[in-house]
C-alpha positions in Angstrom: 87.2 107.3 99.6 87.1 104.4 102.2 84.2 102.2 101.2 82.7 101.9 97.7 79.9 100.0 96.0 81.2 98.7 92.7 80.0 96.9 89.6 82.3 94.4 87.9 82.7 94.0 83.9 81.9 90.8 82.2 85.1 88.5 81.7 85.8 89.5 78.2 85.4 93.3 78.7 87.6 93.1 81.8 90.2 91.4 80.0 89.9 94.3 77.2 90.3 96.9 80.0 93.2 95.0 81.3 94.7 95.0 78.1 94.4 98.6 77.8 96.2 98.9 81.4 98.9 96.7 79.9 99.4 98.9 76.9 99.8 102.0 79.0 102.2 100.3 81.5 104.3 98.9 78.5 104.7 102.6 77.1 106.1 103.6 80.4 102.8 105.6 81.4 100.8 105.4 84.8 98.7 102.5 84.7 96.3 100.6 86.9 98.4 97.6 86.0 100.9 98.8 88.2 98.6 97.8 91.0 99.2 94.3 91.6 96.8 93.7 94.5 94.3 90.9 93.3 91.4 93.0 94.3 92.4 95.6 91.7 89.8 95.1 88.8 88.1 97.2 86.4 84.9 98.3 87.8 82.3 101.1 88.1 81.8 102.7 91.3 78.2 103.3 92.1 78.7 104.9 95.7 81.4 106.0 97.8 81.4 106.8 101.4 83.6 107.5 104.3 82.1 104.4 106.4 79.0 102.8 107.5 78.0 100.8 104.4 77.9 97.6 106.4 74.4 98.4 107.8 72.9 98.3 104.3 74.7 95.1 103.1 71.4 92.5 103.2 69.3 95.4 101.3 72.3 95.9 98.7 72.7 92.0 98.2 69.0 91.9 97.5 69.1 94.7 95.1 72.4 93.5 93.3 72.5 89.8 93.6 71.0 89.4 90.0 72.8 92.3 88.4 73.3 92.0 84.8 73.0 95.1 82.7 74.2 95.7 79.2 76.6 98.7 79.2 78.9 100.7 76.8 82.3 102.0 77.6 82.7 105.2 75.6 85.1 107.7 74.9 88.1 108.7 77.2 87.4 111.0 80.1 89.5 112.9 82.3 89.4 113.9 86.1 91.3 116.1 88.3 94.3 118.0 86.7 95.5 118.8 90.2 99.1 119.6 89.9 99.1 118.7 86.5 98.0 115.1 87.1 94.9 113.7 85.7 92.9 110.5 86.1 92.4 108.8 82.7 89.1 106.7 82.4 86.6 105.6 79.7 83.3 107.0 80.3 80.4 104.5 81.0 77.5 105.6 78.6 74.6 106.2 81.5 71.7 103.9 80.2 68.2 104.4 82.1 68.9 101.2 83.5 72.2 101.9 85.1 70.7 105.3 86.1 68.1 103.6 87.8 70.2 101.0 89.9 72.4 103.8 90.7 69.6 105.6 92.4 68.1 102.6 94.0 71.7 101.8 95.5 71.7 105.5 97.1 68.0 105.1 98.2 69.1 101.9 100.2 72.1 103.3 101.6 70.5 106.6 102.5 67.6 104.8 104.3 70.0 102.6 106.1 72.6 104.9 107.2 70.4 108.1 107.9 72.6 110.1 105.1 71.1 113.1 103.9 71.8 114.9 100.7 70.7 118.1 102.0 73.4 118.4 104.6 77.0 119.5 103.9 78.5 118.4 107.2 80.9 115.4 107.2 80.0 112.6 109.4 80.8 108.9 109.3 78.4 108.0 106.9 78.9 110.8 104.4 78.5 109.9 100.8 81.1 111.2 98.3 79.1 114.0 96.5 80.7 113.2 93.1 79.0 109.7 93.4 75.3 111.1 94.4 72.6 110.9 91.7 72.6 114.1 89.5 76.4 114.5 90.1 77.8 111.1 89.1 79.7 110.6 86.1 80.1 106.6 85.2 83.6 105.6 84.2 86.0 103.0 84.7 89.5 103.9 85.5 92.7 103.4 83.5 95.2 105.4 85.1 95.8 107.5 88.0 98.2 110.5 88.4 98.9 110.9 84.4 101.0 114.0 84.0 99.6 116.5 81.3 102.2 116.4 78.9 101.9 112.2 78.6 98.2 112.7 77.9 98.5 112.8 74.1 100.7 109.6 74.1 98.2 107.9 76.4 95.1 108.9 74.1 97.0 107.7 71.3 97.1 104.0 72.6 93.1 103.7 73.6 90.9 102.1 71.1 88.4 104.9 69.9 85.6 102.2 69.3 82.7 102.0 72.0 82.9 98.7 73.9 79.7 97.0 74.4 79.9 95.2 78.0 77.8 93.9 80.8 77.7 94.8 84.5 77.6 91.4 85.9 78.9 91.4 89.7 79.0 93.8 92.5 81.0 94.1 95.5 81.9 96.6 98.5 85.5 97.5 98.7 86.7 98.4 102.2 90.0 100.4 102.2 90.8 100.1 106.0 90.7 96.2 105.7 92.0 95.8 102.1 89.0 93.4 101.4 86.0 93.1 99.2 82.7 91.5 99.9 80.7 90.1 97.1 77.2 91.7 96.9 76.1 89.7 93.9 75.6 86.5 95.8 73.1 85.9 98.7 75.7 84.6 101.1 78.2 87.5 100.2 81.1 85.7 100.7 84.2 87.8 101.9 87.3 87.4 99.9 90.4 88.6 101.8 91.9 90.5 98.8 94.4 92.9 99.4 95.4 96.1 97.3 98.9 97.7 97.5 
């Protein structure tokens, strides 16, 4: 993933997710708390692509500048399993409003970049198929590369209660430049933040 469109959590919910990161790290487990870059924030990825999202920035800002959706962080969810390592996340329960926004973001990007869901060829504007409508599993990541034998310990640290939150901001993460650009303000002020 080189570029992504991400939604951000309200401050209280972000703090709760960060506290979970810290719990995992304090137990000696993999955690996103280990990534010290200032742009490393709890987020929900709506769309990931190889490149080319800059061409849809004005339309995305128009769509996302007033984003404020209720959401629920639900049960723990695992991805991967490659070489016995897992990505530990919390599911975001997919409301109709969130699914509609997700589809609208993809429509904007598809129209702006000419990306097509009907082709399997890889091109500079290719969208990650796992972020496409009908294949997307909304989630907020907690840890990457979690060894299978540490999963019971990690799961025991997680609060099993659903967490009501709000999705209140949007940004473009650009991996090559290690920067984010806000999408929830009309001026889209870039912030030169870096991730390790």
